LUMGU-635122 format. One record per atom (N, C-alpha, C): residue in one letter; x, y, z; atom name. Coordinates in steps of 0.2 Angstrom, whole numbers. Layout:
residues N
 residuo     u     v     w atomo
       a     X     Y     Z    CA
...
//
This chain:
residues 194
 residuo     u     v     w atomo
       m  -218   122   141     N
       m  -222   126   146    CA
       m  -227   120   149     C
       h  -227   121   155     N
       h  -232   116   159    CA
       h  -237   120   163     C
       i  -243   118   162     N
       i  -248   121   166    CA
       i  -251   116   170     C
       l  -252   117   177     N
       l  -254   113   182    CA
       l  -261   115   184     C
       k  -266   111   183     N
       k  -273   112   185    CA
       k  -275   107   190     C
       p  -275   110   197     N
       p  -276   105   202    CA
       p  -284   104   203     C
       i  -285    98   204     N
       i  -292    96   205    CA
       i  -292    93   212     C
       r  -296    95   217     N
       r  -296    93   224    CA
       r  -302    88   224     C
       r  -300    82   228     N
       r  -305    77   229    CA
       r  -304    75   236     C
       e  -309    73   239     N
       e  -309    71   246    CA
       e  -310    63   246     C
       i  -305    60   249     N
       i  -306    53   249    CA
       i  -306    50   256     C
       s  -311    46   258     N
       s  -312    44   265    CA
       s  -307    38   265     C
       a  -303    38   271     N
       a  -298    33   272    CA
       a  -303    28   276     C
       m  -304    22   273     N
       m  -309    17   276    CA
       m  -306    15   283     C
       h  -300    13   284     N
       h  -297    10   290    CA
       h  -297    15   295     C
       t  -296    22   294     N
       t  -296    27   300    CA
       t  -302    31   300     C
       g  -306    31   295     N
       g  -312    35   295    CA
       g  -310    43   295     C
       k  -304    44   293     N
       k  -302    51   292    CA
       k  -303    53   285     C
       k  -304    60   283     N
       k  -304    62   277    CA
       k  -297    65   275     C
       l  -295    63   269     N
       l  -289    66   266    CA
       l  -291    71   260     C
       t  -287    76   259     N
       t  -288    80   253    CA
       t  -282    79   249     C
       i  -283    77   243     N
       i  -277    75   239    CA
       i  -278    80   233     C
       a  -273    83   231     N
       a  -272    87   225    CA
       a  -270    83   219     C
       i  -275    82   214     N
       i  -273    78   208    CA
       i  -273    83   203     C
       g  -267    83   199     N
       g  -266    88   194    CA
       g  -265    84   187     C
       t  -267    88   182     N
       t  -267    87   175    CA
       t  -261    91   172     C
       i  -256    88   169     N
       i  -251    92   166    CA
       i  -252    93   159     C
       v  -253    99   156     N
       v  -253   100   149    CA
       v  -247   103   147     C
       a  -244    99   143     N
       a  -237   101   140    CA
       a  -237   103   133     C
       a  -235   109   132     N
       a  -234   112   126    CA
       a  -226   113   125     C
       c  -223   109   121     N
       c  -216   110   121    CA
       c  -214   111   113     C
       a  -209   115   113     N
       a  -207   117   106    CA
       a  -201   112   104     C
       c  -200   107   108     N
       c  -194   103   108    CA
       c  -193   100   101     C
       d  -198    97    98     N
       d  -198    93    92    CA
       d  -201    97    86     C
       a  -203   103    87     N
       a  -207   107    82    CA
       a  -202   109    76     C
       q  -205   108    70     N
       q  -202   110    64    CA
       q  -202   118    64     C
       p  -197   121    60     N
       p  -197   128    60    CA
       p  -204   130    55     C
       v  -206   136    57     N
       v  -212   138    54    CA
       v  -211   146    51     C
       e  -214   147    46     N
       e  -213   154    43    CA
       e  -218   158    44     C
       g  -217   165    43     N
       g  -222   170    43    CA
       g  -220   176    40     C
       l  -224   181    40     N
       l  -222   188    37    CA
       l  -221   192    43     C
       v  -217   197    43     N
       v  -216   202    47    CA
       v  -217   209    44     C
       h  -221   213    47     N
       h  -223   220    44    CA
       h  -220   225    49     C
       i  -215   228    48     N
       i  -212   234    52    CA
       i  -214   240    49     C
       r  -218   244    53     N
       r  -221   250    51    CA
       r  -216   256    52     C
       s  -218   262    49     N
       s  -213   267    50    CA
       s  -213   270    57     C
       d  -218   268    61     N
       d  -217   271    68    CA
       d  -213   266    72     C
       g  -210   260    69     N
       g  -206   255    73    CA
       g  -210   250    76     C
       s  -217   250    76     N
       s  -221   244    78    CA
       s  -220   238    73     C
       a  -221   232    75     N
       a  -220   227    71    CA
       a  -226   221    72     C
       l  -228   218    67     N
       l  -233   213    67    CA
       l  -230   207    64     C
       l  -232   201    67     N
       l  -230   194    64    CA
       l  -236   191    62     C
       f  -236   189    56     N
       f  -242   185    53    CA
       f  -240   178    51     C
       t  -244   173    54     N
       t  -242   166    53    CA
       t  -248   162    55     C
       t  -248   156    52     N
       t  -253   151    54    CA
       t  -252   147    60     C
       h  -246   148    63     N
       h  -243   145    69    CA
       h  -245   149    75     C
       e  -246   145    80     N
       e  -247   149    87    CA
       e  -240   148    91     C
       p  -236   153    91     N
       p  -230   153    95    CA
       p  -231   151   102     C
       v  -226   147   104     N
       v  -226   144   111    CA
       v  -220   146   114     C
       k  -220   146   121     N
       k  -214   148   125    CA
       k  -208   144   123     C
       g  -202   147   122     N
       g  -196   143   121    CA
       g  -194   143   113     C
       e  -199   145   109     N
       e  -197   146   102    CA
       e  -194   153   101     C
       e  -189   153    96     N
       e  -186   159    94    CA
       e  -190   162    88     C
       i  -190   168    88     N
       i  -193   172    82    CA
       i  -187   176    79     C
       r  -186   175    73     N
       r  -181   178    69    CA
       r  -184   182    64     C
       v  -182   188    63     N
       v  -186   192    57    CA
       v  -181   196    53     C
       q  -182   196    47     N
       q  -178   201    42    CA
       q  -180   208    44     C
       y  -176   213    43     N
       y  -177   220    44    CA
       y  -174   224    38     C
       a  -176   230    38     N
       a  -174   234    32    CA
       a  -166   236    33     C
       g  -163   235    27     N
       g  -156   237    26    CA
       g  -156   243    22     C
       k  -151   244    17     N
       k  -151   249    13    CA
       k  -157   249     8     C
       i  -158   253     4     N
       i  -164   254    -1    CA
       i  -165   247    -4     C
       d  -171   244    -4     N
       d  -173   238    -7    CA
       d  -168   232    -5     C
       e  -166   232     1     N
       e  -162   227     4    CA
       e  -165   224    11     C
       a  -166   218    11     N
       a  -168   215    17    CA
       a  -162   212    21     C
       k  -161   213    27     N
       k  -156   210    31    CA
       k  -158   205    36     C
       c  -154   200    37     N
       c  -156   195    42    CA
       c  -151   194    48     C
       c  -153   192    53     N
       c  -160   192    56    CA
       c  -160   195    63     C
       a  -165   199    64     N
       a  -165   202    71    CA
       a  -169   197    75     C
       l  -168   197    82     N
       l  -172   193    87    CA
       l  -178   197    89     C
       a  -183   193    89     N
       a  -190   196    91    CA
       a  -193   192    96     C
       r  -197   195   100     N
       r  -201   191   105    CA
       r  -209   194   104     C
       l  -213   190   106     N
       l  -220   192   106    CA
       l  -221   197   112     C
       a  -224   203   110     N
       a  -226   208   115    CA
       a  -232   205   119     C
       s  -236   201   116     N
       s  -242   198   119    CA
       s  -243   191   116     C
       s  -245   186   120     N
       s  -246   180   117    CA
       s  -253   179   114     C
       r  -257   185   114     N
       r  -264   185   111    CA
       r  -263   188   104     C
       p  -267   185   100     N
       p  -267   188    93    CA
       p  -270   195    93     C
       v  -269   199    89     N
       v  -272   206    88    CA
       v  -276   206    82     C
       k  -281   211    82     N
       k  -284   213    76    CA
       k  -280   218    72     C
       t  -280   217    65     N
       t  -276   222    61    CA
       t  -280   223    55     C
       e  -278   229    51     N
       e  -281   230    45    CA
       e  -278   227    39     C
       d  -272   224    41     N
       d  -269   220    35    CA
       d  -272   214    33     C
       w  -272   212    27     N
       w  -276   206    24    CA
       w  -270   201    22     C
       v  -270   196    26     N
       v  -265   191    24    CA
       v  -269   184    24     C
       s  -267   180    19     N
       s  -270   173    18    CA
       s  -265   168    17     C
       d  -267   162    19     N
       d  -264   156    17    CA
       d  -266   153    11     C
       e  -262   154     6     N
       e  -265   152    -1    CA
       e  -264   144    -2     C
       l  -260   141     1     N
       l  -258   134     0    CA
       l  -263   130     4     C
       g  -263   131    11     N
       g  -267   127    16    CA
       g  -273   129    18     C
       g  -275   136    17     N
       g  -281   138    19    CA
       g  -282   139    26     C
       k  -277   139    30     N
       k  -277   140    37    CA
       k  -278   147    39     C
       e  -281   148    45     N
       e  -282   155    48    CA
       e  -275   158    49     C
       i  -274   164    47     N
       i  -268   168    49    CA
       i  -270   172    55     C
       k  -265   172    59     N
       k  -266   176    65    CA
       k  -260   182    65     C
       a  -261   187    69     N
       a  -257   193    69    CA
       a  -255   194    76     C
       y  -248   194    78     N
       y  -246   195    84    CA
       y  -241   202    84     C
       r  -241   206    90     N
       r  -237   211    91    CA
       r  -230   209    93     C
       l  -225   212    90     N
       l  -218   209    91    CA
       l  -214   215    94     C
       s  -209   213    98     N
       s  -204   218   100    CA
       s  -198   215    97     C
       i  -194   219    93     N
       i  -188   217    90    CA
       i  -182   220    93     C
       d  -177   216    93     N
       d  -170   218    96    CA
       d  -165   218    91     C
       p  -162   223    89     N
       p  -163   230    91    CA
       p  -169   233    88     C
       p  -172   238    92     N
       p  -178   241    89    CA
       p  -177   244    82     C
       q  -182   243    78     N
       q  -181   246    71    CA
       q  -185   252    69     C
       q  -182   257    66     N
       q  -185   263    64    CA
       q  -184   263    56     C
       v  -189   263    53     N
       v  -189   263    45    CA
       v  -192   269    42     C
       q  -190   272    37     N
       q  -193   277    33    CA
       q  -199   275    30     C
       e  -199   269    27     N
       e  -205   266    23    CA
       e  -207   260    27     C
       p  -213   258    27     N
       p  -215   251    30    CA
       p  -211   246    26     C
       f  -209   241    30     N
       f  -205   235    28    CA
       f  -209   229    29     C
       i  -209   224    24     N
       i  -212   218    24    CA
       i  -207   213    23     C
       g  -206   208    27     N
       g  -200   203    26    CA
       g  -202   196    29     C
       i  -197   192    30     N
       i  -199   185    32    CA
       i  -197   184    39     C
       a  -202   180    43     N
       a  -201   179    50    CA
       a  -200   171    50     C
       v  -196   169    55     N
       v  -195   161    56    CA
       v  -196   160    63     C
       i  -200   155    64     N
       i  -201   153    71    CA
       i  -199   146    72     C
       g  -196   145    78     N
       g  -193   138    79    CA
       g  -188   138    85     C
       t  -185   132    86     N
       t  -180   131    90    CA
       t  -173   129    87     C
       s  -168   131    90     N
       s  -161   129    87    CA
       s  -161   131    80     C
       l  -162   137    78     N
       l  -163   139    71    CA
       l  -156   141    69     C
       a  -154   139    63     N
       a  -148   141    59    CA
       a  -150   144    53     C
       i  -149   150    52     N
       i  -152   154    46    CA
       i  -146   157    42     C
       n  -147   156    35     N
       n  -142   159    31    CA
       n  -146   163    26     C
       n  -144   170    25     N
       n  -147   174    20    CA
       n  -144   173    13     C
       e  -147   171     8     N
       e  -145   170     2    CA
       e  -149   175    -3     C
       g  -147   181    -3     N
       g  -151   186    -7    CA
       g  -158   187    -5     C
       s  -163   186    -9     N
       s  -170   187    -7    CA
       s  -173   180    -3     C
       e  -168   176    -2     N
       e  -170   169     1    CA
       e  -167   168     8     C
       l  -171   165    12     N
       l  -168   162    18    CA
       l  -167   155    18     C
       l  -161   152    20     N
       l  -161   145    21    CA
       l  -161   143    28     C
       v  -165   139    30     N
       v  -166   138    37    CA
       v  -165   131    39     C
       q  -161   129    44     N
       q  -161   123    47    CA
       q  -162   122    54     C
       s  -166   117    56     N
       s  -168   116    63    CA
       s  -170   109    64     C
       r  -167   106    68     N
       r  -169    99    70    CA
       r  -170    94    64     C
       g  -165    95    60     N
       g  -165    90    54    CA
       g  -170    92    48     C
       t  -173    98    49     N
       t  -177   101    43    CA
       t  -174   106    40     C
       k  -174   106    33     N
       k  -171   112    29    CA
       k  -177   115    25     C
       l  -177   122    26     N
       l  -182   125    23    CA
       l  -179   131    19     C
       s  -181   132    13     N
       s  -180   138     9    CA
       s  -186   142     8     C
       i  -185   149    11     N
       i  -190   153    11    CA
       i  -189   159     7     C
       r  -193   162     3     N
       r  -192   168    -1    CA
       r  -198   172    -2     C
       t  -198   178    -3     N
       t  -203   182    -5    CA
       t  -202   185   -12     C
       c  -208   187   -15     N
       c  -208   190   -21    CA
       c  -215   194   -22     C
       l  -215   199   -26     N
       l  -221   203   -27    CA
       l  -225   200   -33     C
       s  -232   201   -32     N
       s  -237   200   -37    CA
       s  -240   207   -39     C
       h  -245   207   -43     N
       h  -247   214   -45    CA
       h  -249   219   -39     C
       e  -252   216   -34     N
       e  -255   220   -28    CA
       e  -253   217   -21     C
       g  -248   213   -21     N
       g  -246   210   -15    CA
       g  -239   207   -14     C
       v  -238   205    -8     N
       v  -231   201    -6    CA
       v  -233   194    -5     C
       n  -229   189    -9     N
       n  -230   182    -8    CA
       n  -224   179    -4     C
       l  -225   175     0     N
       l  -220   171     4    CA
       l  -221   164     2     C
       f  -215   161     0     N
       f  -215   154    -2    CA
       f  -210   150     2     C
       a  -212   144     5     N
       a  -207   140     8    CA
       a  -207   133     5     C
       f  -201   131     4     N
       f  -200   124     1    CA
       f  -196   120     6     C
       n  -198   113     6     N
       n  -193   108    10    CA
       n  -191   104     4     C
       g  -185   105     2     N
       g  -182   102    -4    CA
       g  -186   105   -10     C
       s  -189   101   -15     N
       s  -192   104   -20    CA
       s  -200   104   -19     C
       k  -202   102   -13     N
       k  -209   102   -11    CA
       k  -211   109    -8     C
       k  -216   112   -11     N
       k  -219   118    -8    CA
       k  -223   117    -2     C
       v  -221   120     4     N
       v  -225   118    10    CA
       v  -229   124    13     C
       s  -228   130    10     N
       s  -231   136    12    CA
       s  -232   141     6     C
       h  -237   145     6     N
       h  -238   151     2    CA
       h  -243   156     6     C
       l  -240   161     8     N
       l  -243   166    12    CA
       l  -244   172     7     C
       y  -249   176     7     N
       y  -250   181     3    CA
       y  -253   187     7     C
       m  -249   193     6     N
       m  -251   199    10    CA
       m  -254   204     4     C
       y  -260   206     4     N
       y  -263   211     0    CA
       y  -261   218     2     C
       l  -258   222    -3     N
       l  -255   228    -1    CA
       l  -261   234    -2     C
       g  -265   233    -7     N
       g  -270   238    -9    CA
       g  -268   243   -14     C
       y  -262   242   -17     N
       y  -260   246   -22    CA
       y  -256   242   -27     C
       g  -255   244   -33     N
       g  -251   241   -38    CA
       g  -243   241   -37     C
       v  -240   236   -38     N
       v  -233   235   -37    CA
       v  -230   232   -43     C
       q  -224   232   -45     N
       q  -221   229   -51    CA
       q  -219   221   -49     C
       p  -223   217   -52     N
       p  -222   210   -50    CA
       p  -215   207   -52     C
       n  -213   203   -47     N
       n  -206   199   -49    CA
       n  -206   192   -47     C
       c  -212   189   -46     N
       c  -213   182   -45    CA
       c  -213   178   -51     C
       s  -209   173   -52     N
       s  -209   169   -58    CA
       s  -215   165   -58     C
       d  -218   164   -64     N
       d  -224   160   -65    CA
       d  -223   153   -63     C
       s  -217   150   -63     N
       s  -216   143   -61    CA
       s  -217   142   -53     C
       i  -216   148   -49     N
       i  -216   147   -42    CA
       i  -224   146   -40     C
       y  -229   147   -44     N
       y  -236   146   -42    CA
       y  -238   139   -44     C
       e  -234   135   -48     N
       e  -236   129   -50    CA
       e  -237   124   -44     C
       s  -240   119   -45     N
       s  -242   114   -40    CA
       s  -245   116   -33     C
       e  -250   121   -34     N
       e  -254   123   -28    CA
       e  -261   121   -29     C
//
């Protein structure tokens, strides 16, 4: 994405005494070309609306792929999504970055095909370019531009955890508080090294 901000300056041409107006531009480039894939949580509500929660600010040219509800207790991979607006929105959901402490932003999504769910669905979102994604049970294996990520979700007592690993190194831990008790299924070992 290129943004051109013209700045006009008048320059006197000494040898002719005439004034010239020259547009001098500054190009600000935001390119997803070399970006690493980034993870987030997608929340698809029963009315079909969807929100993306991430520490990343999506830019033009990046793909957004999201899990969606399959059969009971099954997450399918992956529907194509796009930002409904590039501006973050305020939401009642409480999501935190447990590993890095970065600010989480929420964005409205349009998902293709549109999703209608009986129960709200929370799954994995992947943002990047040239994404190759394999669904391995409750885990997504993501490859993009030489980076390989393993992303998985699991439940703690009152929330959904998202963990991303590059090899054996944990690179992300997002947490969404649900506000009610659920049956935890995260292994104790997954919290180590935070």
